[in-house]
DSSP file (Angstrom, degrees, kcal/mol; ACC not computed):
  #  RESIDUE AA STRUCTURE BP1 BP2  ACC     N-H-->O    O-->H-N    N-H-->O    O-->H-N    TCO  KAPPA ALPHA  PHI   PSI    X-CA   Y-CA   Z-CA
    1    1 A M              0   0    0      0, 0.0     2,-0.4     0, 0.0    29,-0.2   0.000 360.0 360.0 360.0 146.8    0.0    0.0    0.0
    2    2 A I  B     -A   29   0A   0     27,-3.0    27,-2.8     4,-0.1     2,-0.2  -0.878 360.0-175.1-108.5 131.7    1.1    3.5   -0.8
    3    3 A G    >   -     0   0    0     -2,-0.4     3,-1.6    25,-0.2    18,-0.2  -0.604  42.4 -64.6-115.0 179.8    0.8    6.4    1.6
    4    4 A S  T 3  S+     0   0    0      1,-0.2    18,-0.2    -2,-0.2    -1,-0.1  -0.460 121.5  23.2 -66.7 132.5    1.5   10.1    1.4
    5    5 A G  T 3  S+     0   0    0     16,-2.3    -1,-0.2     1,-0.3     2,-0.1   0.365  86.3 143.1  92.9  -3.7    5.2   10.8    0.9
    6    6 A A    <   -     0   0    0     -3,-1.6    15,-2.6    14,-0.1     2,-0.5  -0.434  46.8-133.2 -71.0 142.7    6.0    7.5   -0.6
    7    7 A V  E     -B   20   0B   0     13,-0.2     2,-0.3    -2,-0.1    13,-0.2  -0.854  26.4-172.0 -99.1 130.2    8.5    7.4   -3.5
    8    8 A L  E     -B   19   0B   0     11,-2.9    11,-2.4    -2,-0.5     2,-0.3  -0.897  22.0-124.0-122.3 150.1    7.6    5.4   -6.6
    9    9 A H  E     -Bc  18  78B   0     68,-2.7    70,-2.2    -2,-0.3     2,-0.6  -0.670  26.6-128.1 -85.5 146.6    9.4    4.4   -9.7
   10   10 A V  E     - c   0  79B   0      7,-2.2    70,-0.2    -2,-0.3     2,-0.1  -0.869  16.4-165.2 -99.8 124.8    7.8    5.3  -13.0
   11   11 A S        +     0   0    0     68,-2.8    83,-2.1    -2,-0.6    84,-1.0  -0.249  60.0  72.4-107.0  46.0    7.4    2.4  -15.4
   12   12 A D  B    S-H   93   0C   0      4,-0.3     3,-0.4    81,-0.3    81,-0.2  -0.871  86.0-106.9-141.2-179.8    6.7    4.3  -18.7
   13   13 A N  S    S+     0   0    0     79,-1.1    33,-0.2    -2,-0.3    78,-0.2  -0.140  76.6 116.1-104.1  38.8    8.7    6.4  -21.1
   14   14 A S  S    S-     0   0    0      2,-0.2    32,-1.7    76,-0.1    33,-1.2   0.639  90.8-103.8 -79.5 -14.7    7.2    9.8  -20.2
   15   15 A G  S    S+     0   0    0      1,-0.5    28,-3.3    -3,-0.4     2,-0.2   0.071  86.2 114.2 113.2 -22.9   10.6   11.1  -19.0
   16   16 A A  E     - D   0  42B   0     26,-0.3    -1,-0.5     1,-0.1    -4,-0.3  -0.560  36.7-179.9 -79.8 145.2   10.0   10.8  -15.2
   17   17 A R  E     +     0   0B   0     24,-3.0    -7,-2.2     1,-0.4     2,-0.4   0.756  68.6  14.5-109.9 -47.2   12.1    8.4  -13.2
   18   18 A T  E     -BD   9  41B   0     23,-1.1    22,-2.3    -9,-0.2    23,-1.6  -0.984  63.6-175.5-132.3 146.2   10.9    8.8   -9.6
   19   19 A V  E     -BD   8  39B   0    -11,-2.4   -11,-2.9    -2,-0.4     2,-0.4  -0.915  16.7-137.1-133.5 160.2    7.8   10.5   -8.2
   20   20 A Q  E     -BD   7  38B   0     18,-2.5    18,-2.5    -2,-0.3     2,-0.3  -0.977  23.0-120.3-122.4 133.8    6.5   11.2   -4.7
   21   21 A C  E     + D   0  37B   0    -15,-2.6   -16,-2.3    -2,-0.4    16,-0.2  -0.548  31.3 175.6 -70.9 128.7    2.9   10.8   -3.6
   22   22 A I        +     0   0    0     14,-2.3    15,-0.2    -2,-0.3    -1,-0.1   0.245  33.6 121.6-121.5  12.6    1.5   14.1   -2.4
   23   23 A Q  S    S-     0   0    0     13,-0.6   -18,-0.1     1,-0.1    12,-0.0  -0.444  75.7 -89.5 -72.3 150.8   -2.1   13.3   -1.7
   24   24 A P        -     0   0    0      0, 0.0     3,-0.3     0, 0.0    -1,-0.1  -0.267  46.7-115.4 -60.5 147.5   -3.3   13.9    1.8
   25   25 A S  S    S+     0   0    0      1,-0.2     3,-0.1    -3,-0.1   -22,-0.0  -0.083  77.1  96.2 -75.8-179.1   -2.9   11.0    4.2
   26   26 A G  S    S+     0   0    0      1,-0.1     2,-0.3   -22,-0.0    -1,-0.2   0.202  84.7  53.5 118.7 -12.5   -5.7    9.1    5.8
   27   27 A R  S    S-     0   0    0     -3,-0.3     2,-0.4   -25,-0.1   -23,-0.2  -0.992  71.2-134.3-150.7 144.5   -5.9    6.3    3.3
   28   28 A A        -     0   0    0     -2,-0.3     2,-0.3   -25,-0.1   -25,-0.2  -0.872  25.1-143.5-100.2 135.4   -3.5    3.8    1.8
   29   29 A W  B     -A    2   0A   0    -27,-2.8   -27,-3.0    -2,-0.4     2,-0.2  -0.741  17.7-171.8-102.1 146.8   -3.7    3.3   -1.9
   30   30 A G    >   -     0   0    0     -2,-0.3     3,-1.9   -29,-0.2    27,-0.3  -0.485  42.2 -39.1-122.9-167.6   -3.3    0.0   -3.8
   31   31 A V  T 3  S+     0   0    0      1,-0.2    27,-0.2    -2,-0.2    -1,-0.2  -0.331 124.1  20.6 -61.4 129.7   -2.9   -1.3   -7.3
   32   32 A G  T 3  S+     0   0    0     25,-2.6    -1,-0.2     1,-0.3     2,-0.2   0.235  90.5 127.1  97.1 -12.0   -5.2    0.4   -9.8
   33   33 A D    <   -     0   0    0     -3,-1.9    24,-2.1    24,-0.1     2,-0.5  -0.538  57.0-131.4 -79.8 145.3   -5.8    3.6   -7.7
   34   34 A V  E     + E   0  56B   0     22,-0.2     2,-0.3    -2,-0.2    22,-0.2  -0.859  33.6 176.9 -97.0 125.4   -5.2    7.0   -9.3
   35   35 A I  E     - E   0  55B   0     20,-2.9    20,-2.5    -2,-0.5     2,-0.5  -0.792  32.0-111.7-124.5 165.7   -3.0    9.3   -7.1
   36   36 A T  E     + E   0  54B   0     -2,-0.3   -14,-2.3    18,-0.2   -13,-0.6  -0.866  41.5 179.5 -98.7 132.0   -1.5   12.8   -7.3
   37   37 A V  E     -DE  21  53B   0     16,-3.1    16,-2.3    -2,-0.5     2,-0.4  -0.900  26.5-138.1-132.4 158.0    2.3   12.8   -7.5
   38   38 A A  E     -DE  20  52B   0    -18,-2.5   -18,-2.5    -2,-0.3     2,-0.4  -0.971  31.4-119.0-113.9 132.6    5.2   15.3   -7.8
   39   39 A V  E     +D   19   0B   0     12,-2.6    11,-2.7    -2,-0.4   -20,-0.3  -0.575  32.6 176.4 -74.7 123.9    8.0   14.4  -10.2
   40   40 A Q  E     +     0   0B   0    -22,-2.3     2,-0.4    -2,-0.4   -21,-0.2   0.894  68.2  19.8 -91.8 -52.7   11.3   14.1   -8.3
   41   41 A K  E    S+D   18   0B   0    -23,-1.6   -24,-3.0     8,-0.1   -23,-1.1  -0.965  70.8 167.1-122.4 137.5   13.7   13.0  -11.0
   42   42 A A  E     -D   16   0B   0     -2,-0.4   -26,-0.3   -26,-0.3     2,-0.2  -0.997  19.4-156.1-147.7 149.8   13.2   13.4  -14.7
   43   43 A I        -     0   0    0    -28,-3.3     2,-0.2    -2,-0.3     4,-0.2  -0.526  58.9 -52.2-108.4-176.2   15.2   13.1  -17.9
   44   44 A K  S    S+     0   0    0     -2,-0.2     2,-0.3     2,-0.1    -1,-0.1  -0.413  96.1  90.8 -61.7 122.6   14.5   14.8  -21.2
   45   45 A G  S    S-     0   0    0     -2,-0.2   -30,-0.2     2,-0.2   -31,-0.1  -0.900  90.5 -45.7-179.5-153.4   10.9   13.9  -22.1
   46   46 A K  S    S+     0   0    0    -32,-1.7     2,-0.3    -2,-0.3   -31,-0.2   0.693 115.5  47.2 -81.3 -19.9    7.2   15.0  -21.7
   47   47 A V        -     0   0    0    -33,-1.2     2,-0.3    -4,-0.2    -2,-0.2  -0.856  69.7-150.8-120.5 158.1    7.4   15.9  -18.0
   48   48 A T    >   -     0   0    0     -2,-0.3     3,-1.7    -4,-0.1    -9,-0.2  -0.830  34.9 -82.4-123.6 162.8    9.9   17.9  -16.0
   49   49 A A  T 3  S+     0   0    0     -2,-0.3    -9,-0.2     1,-0.2     3,-0.1  -0.402 115.1  27.1 -63.9 137.2   11.1   17.7  -12.4
   50   50 A G  T 3  S+     0   0    0    -11,-2.7    -1,-0.2     1,-0.3     2,-0.2   0.270  88.0 132.6  93.4 -10.3    8.8   19.5  -10.0
   51   51 A Q    <   -     0   0    0     -3,-1.7   -12,-2.6   -12,-0.1     2,-0.5  -0.505  51.5-136.5 -76.2 142.3    5.7   19.0  -12.2
   52   52 A V  E     +E   38   0B   0    -14,-0.2     2,-0.3    -2,-0.2   -14,-0.2  -0.878  38.1 149.5-100.6 127.8    2.5   17.7  -10.5
   53   53 A C  E     -E   37   0B   0    -16,-2.3   -16,-3.1    -2,-0.5     2,-0.3  -0.831  43.6 -98.1-142.9-179.2    0.6   15.0  -12.3
   54   54 A K  E     -EF  36  82B   0     28,-0.9    28,-2.3    -2,-0.3     2,-0.3  -0.776  35.8-172.2-104.1 152.8   -1.7   12.0  -11.8
   55   55 A A  E     -EF  35  81B   0    -20,-2.5   -20,-2.9    -2,-0.3     2,-0.5  -0.989  20.9-134.2-144.9 151.6   -0.5    8.4  -11.8
   56   56 A V  E     -EF  34  80B   0     24,-2.8    24,-2.1    -2,-0.3     2,-0.4  -0.923  28.1-125.7-105.0 129.1   -1.9    4.9  -11.7
   57   57 A I  E     + F   0  79B   0    -24,-2.1   -25,-2.6    -2,-0.5    22,-0.3  -0.613  35.6 167.0 -75.7 126.9   -0.3    2.5   -9.2
   58   58 A T  E     +     0   0B   0     20,-2.0     2,-0.3    -2,-0.4    21,-0.2   0.673  62.1  26.8-113.0 -26.0    0.8   -0.7  -11.1
   59   59 A E  E     - F   0  78B   0     19,-1.6    19,-2.1   -29,-0.1     2,-0.3  -0.999  59.9-176.9-140.2 141.3    3.1   -2.4   -8.6
   60   60 A T        -     0   0    0     -2,-0.3    14,-2.2    17,-0.2    17,-0.2  -0.989  29.0-140.2-135.8 148.2    3.3   -2.5   -4.8
   61   61 A K  S    S+     0   0    0     -2,-0.3     2,-0.3    12,-0.2    -1,-0.1   0.842  87.1  83.6 -70.3 -34.1    5.7   -4.1   -2.3
   62   62 A K  S    S-     0   0    0     11,-0.1    -2,-0.1     1,-0.1    12,-0.1  -0.556  88.8-120.2 -72.8 129.4    2.8   -4.9    0.0
   63   63 A E        -     0   0    0     -2,-0.3     2,-0.3    10,-0.1    10,-0.2  -0.325  27.5-163.8 -70.4 152.0    1.1   -8.1   -1.1
   64   64 A F  E     -J   72   0D   0      8,-2.2     8,-2.4    -4,-0.1     2,-0.4  -0.978  13.8-128.5-135.4 151.7   -2.6   -8.0   -2.1
   65   65 A Q  E     -J   71   0D   0     -2,-0.3     6,-0.2     6,-0.2     2,-0.1  -0.829  17.0-144.0-106.1 135.3   -5.1  -10.9   -2.4
   66   66 A R    >   -     0   0    0      4,-2.8     3,-1.4    -2,-0.4    -1,-0.0  -0.343  33.2 -99.4 -86.6 172.6   -7.2  -11.5   -5.5
   67   67 A Q  T 3  S+     0   0    0      1,-0.3    -1,-0.1     2,-0.1    -2,-0.0   0.825 122.5  56.2 -61.8 -32.8  -10.8  -12.8   -5.5
   68   68 A D  T 3  S-     0   0    0      2,-0.1    -1,-0.3     1,-0.1    -3,-0.0   0.497 121.1-105.4 -81.5  -2.1   -9.6  -16.3   -6.4
   69   69 A G  S <  S+     0   0    0     -3,-1.4    -2,-0.1     1,-0.3     2,-0.1   0.284  75.4 134.7 100.0  -9.9   -7.3  -16.4   -3.3
   70   70 A S        -     0   0    0     -5,-0.1    -4,-2.8     1,-0.0     2,-0.4  -0.435  45.9-140.9 -73.8 149.4   -3.9  -15.9   -5.0
   71   71 A V  E     -J   65   0D   0     -6,-0.2     2,-0.4    -2,-0.1    -6,-0.2  -0.929  16.7-170.5-115.6 133.8   -1.5  -13.4   -3.5
   72   72 A I  E     +J   64   0D   0     -8,-2.4    -8,-2.2    -2,-0.4     2,-0.3  -0.976  11.4 162.6-126.1 136.5    0.7  -11.0   -5.6
   73   73 A K        -     0   0    0     -2,-0.4     2,-0.2   -10,-0.2   -12,-0.2  -0.982  18.8-148.5-147.0 155.4    3.5   -8.8   -4.5
   74   74 A F        -     0   0    0    -14,-2.2   -15,-0.0    -2,-0.3     3,-0.0  -0.643  26.0-114.1-119.2 172.8    6.3   -7.0   -6.4
   75   75 A D  S    S+     0   0    0     -2,-0.2     2,-0.3     1,-0.0   -14,-0.1   0.685  94.3  17.4 -80.5 -20.1    9.9   -5.9   -5.8
   76   76 A K  S    S-     0   0    0    -16,-0.1     2,-0.6   -67,-0.0    -2,-0.1  -0.927  78.8-103.6-146.3 166.1    9.2   -2.2   -6.0
   77   77 A N        +     0   0    0     -2,-0.3   -68,-2.7   -70,-0.2     2,-0.3  -0.867  50.9 170.3 -92.5 124.9    6.5    0.4   -5.9
   78   78 A A  E     -cF   9  59B   0    -19,-2.1   -20,-2.0    -2,-0.6   -19,-1.6  -0.935  14.6-178.1-138.7 158.9    5.8    1.6   -9.4
   79   79 A C  E     -cF  10  57B   0    -70,-2.2   -68,-2.8    -2,-0.3     2,-0.4  -0.924  22.5-129.3-147.5 170.3    3.3    3.7  -11.3
   80   80 A V  E     - F   0  56B   0    -24,-2.1   -24,-2.8    -2,-0.3     2,-0.2  -0.998  30.0-123.1-125.4 128.7    2.4    5.0  -14.8
   81   81 A L  E     + F   0  55B   0     -2,-0.4     8,-2.3   -26,-0.2     9,-0.5  -0.530  35.2 179.7 -74.6 135.1    1.8    8.7  -15.3
   82   82 A V  E     -GF  88  54B   0    -28,-2.3   -28,-0.9     6,-0.3     2,-0.1  -0.883  23.8-120.3-130.9 162.0   -1.7    9.5  -16.8
   83   83 A N    >   -     0   0    0      4,-2.5     3,-1.5    -2,-0.3     6,-0.1  -0.235  48.5 -83.2 -88.9-173.2   -3.5   12.7  -17.8
   84   84 A N  T 3  S+     0   0    0      1,-0.3    -1,-0.0     2,-0.1   -31,-0.0   0.742 129.6  54.6 -66.8 -22.3   -6.8   13.9  -16.3
   85   85 A K  T 3  S-     0   0    0      2,-0.1    -1,-0.3     3,-0.0     0, 0.0   0.510 119.8-106.9 -87.0  -5.5   -8.8   11.6  -18.7
   86   86 A G  S <  S+     0   0    0     -3,-1.5    23,-0.2     1,-0.3    22,-0.1   0.533  75.2 136.2  91.6   7.4   -6.9    8.5  -17.6
   87   87 A Q        -     0   0    0     21,-0.1    -4,-2.5     1,-0.1    -1,-0.3  -0.720  61.2-106.1 -87.8 137.7   -4.8    8.2  -20.8
   88   88 A P  B     -G   82   0B   0      0, 0.0    -6,-0.3     0, 0.0    -1,-0.1  -0.311  15.7-146.3 -63.4 143.6   -1.1    7.4  -20.3
   89   89 A I  S    S+     0   0    0     -8,-2.3    -7,-0.1    -6,-0.1     2,-0.1   0.890  82.6  60.2 -75.7 -41.4    1.4   10.2  -20.9
   90   90 A G  S    S-     0   0    0     -9,-0.5   -76,-0.1     2,-0.1     3,-0.1  -0.292  80.9-131.4 -80.9 170.4    4.1    7.9  -22.3
   91   91 A S  S    S+     0   0    0    -78,-0.2     2,-0.3     1,-0.1    -1,-0.1   0.466  87.1  42.9-102.7  -3.1    3.7    5.7  -25.3
   92   92 A R        -     0   0    0     22,-0.0   -79,-1.1    21,-0.0     2,-0.6  -0.997  63.8-147.0-140.6 145.4    5.0    2.5  -23.6
   93   93 A V  E     -Hi  12 113C   0     19,-1.2    21,-1.0    -2,-0.3   -81,-0.3  -0.967  16.5-175.0-109.7 117.7    4.5    0.8  -20.3
   94   94 A L  E     +     0   0C   0    -83,-2.1   -82,-0.2    -2,-0.6    -1,-0.1   0.748  58.9  50.8 -89.9 -25.5    7.8   -0.9  -19.4
   95   95 A G  E    S-     0   0C   0    -84,-1.0    20,-0.8     1,-0.2    19,-0.5  -0.029  97.8 -59.1 -97.1-159.2    6.9   -2.8  -16.2
   96   96 A F  E     - i   0 115C   0     18,-0.1     2,-0.3    17,-0.1    -1,-0.2  -0.443  39.7-164.6 -81.2 156.3    4.1   -5.1  -15.1
   97   97 A A  E     - i   0 116C   0     18,-1.8    20,-2.8    -2,-0.1     2,-0.2  -0.984  12.2-142.8-135.8 146.1    0.4   -4.3  -15.2
   98   98 A T    >   -     0   0    0     -2,-0.3     3,-1.5    18,-0.2     4,-0.2  -0.666  25.0-113.0-109.4 163.9   -2.3   -6.4  -13.4
   99   99 A H  T >> S+     0   0    0      1,-0.3     3,-1.3    -2,-0.2     4,-0.7   0.631 105.7  81.2 -69.6 -13.2   -5.8   -7.3  -14.3
  100  100 A E  H 3> S+     0   0    0      1,-0.3     4,-0.7     2,-0.2     3,-0.3   0.742  80.7  66.7 -64.3 -21.6   -7.1   -5.1  -11.5
  101  101 A L  H <4>S+     0   0    0     -3,-1.5     5,-2.2     1,-0.2    -1,-0.3   0.762  89.9  64.8 -68.8 -24.2   -6.7   -2.2  -13.9
  102  102 A R  H X45S+     0   0    0     -3,-1.3     3,-1.3    -4,-0.2    -1,-0.2   0.885  98.3  52.2 -65.9 -38.8   -9.5   -3.6  -16.0
  103  103 A A  H 3<5S+     0   0    0     -4,-0.7    -1,-0.2    -3,-0.3    -2,-0.2   0.759 106.9  54.1 -68.8 -23.9  -12.0   -3.1  -13.3
  104  104 A R  T 3<5S-     0   0    0     -4,-0.7    -1,-0.3    -3,-0.2    -2,-0.2   0.294 116.0-114.5 -92.7   8.9  -10.9    0.6  -13.0
  105  105 A Q  T < 5S+     0   0    0     -3,-1.3     2,-0.3     1,-0.1     3,-0.2   0.853  72.7 136.8  61.3  38.9  -11.5    1.2  -16.7
  106  106 A L     >< +     0   0    0     -5,-2.2     4,-1.5     1,-0.2     3,-0.3  -0.454  13.3 145.0-108.3  56.2   -7.8    1.8  -17.5
  107  107 A M  H  >  +     0   0    0     -2,-0.3     4,-2.4     1,-0.2     5,-0.2   0.804  63.4  60.6 -68.2 -31.6   -7.7   -0.3  -20.6
  108  108 A K  H  > S+     0   0    0     -3,-0.2     4,-1.5     2,-0.2    -1,-0.2   0.888 104.8  49.4 -65.6 -38.5   -5.2    1.9  -22.5
  109  109 A V  H  > S+     0   0    0     -3,-0.3     4,-1.1   -23,-0.2    -1,-0.2   0.912 112.2  49.0 -64.7 -42.2   -2.6    1.3  -19.8
  110  110 A L  H  < S+     0   0    0     -4,-1.5     3,-0.3     1,-0.2    -2,-0.2   0.887 109.3  51.5 -63.9 -39.7   -3.3   -2.5  -20.0
  111  111 A S  H  < S+     0   0    0     -4,-2.4    -1,-0.2     1,-0.2    -2,-0.2   0.808 110.6  48.5 -71.4 -27.6   -3.0   -2.5  -23.8
  112  112 A L  H  < S+     0   0    0     -4,-1.5   -19,-1.2    -5,-0.2    -1,-0.2   0.683  90.7 100.5 -82.9 -18.1    0.4   -0.6  -23.7
  113  113 A A  E  <  -i   93   0C   0     -4,-1.1   -19,-0.1    -3,-0.3     3,-0.1  -0.431  59.4-156.2 -72.8 139.4    1.9   -3.0  -21.1
  114  114 A S  E    S+     0   0C   0    -21,-1.0     2,-0.5   -19,-0.5    -1,-0.1   0.762  84.2  41.1 -83.6 -25.9    4.2   -5.7  -22.3
  115  115 A R  E     -i   96   0C   0    -20,-0.8   -18,-1.8   -22,-0.2     2,-0.5  -0.975  66.8-177.7-129.0 119.5    3.6   -7.9  -19.3
  116  116 A V  E      i   97   0C   0     -2,-0.5   -18,-0.2   -20,-0.2   -20,-0.1  -0.966 360.0 360.0-118.1 128.0    0.1   -8.4  -17.8
  117  117 A L              0   0    0    -20,-2.8   -19,-0.2    -2,-0.5    -1,-0.1   0.386 360.0 360.0-105.1 360.0   -0.4  -10.5  -14.6
């Protein structure tokens, strides 16, 4: 689960490398949730350091259980940057994406991902 102030890796080619969650605390966010982030590190691309954007969480270190009883956890906390309409900013998703994004109507992120769990 992701809380306020957590640092996440960006798994797309938008130009950002790491972002920090800046939404108010009081709730922990999991896979498929849309959060507000501030870009910490960026290379030449569509976003710059210091920019505030929205992101979809795609991987978390904290395990979560699916409806069928299987448990999934990842090595890092990662996200994909999206615009206000939910469309990805980058043109490729480099990390994993889970089927939980389908329930949140984030089909474009799923279709760009090379690995879907």
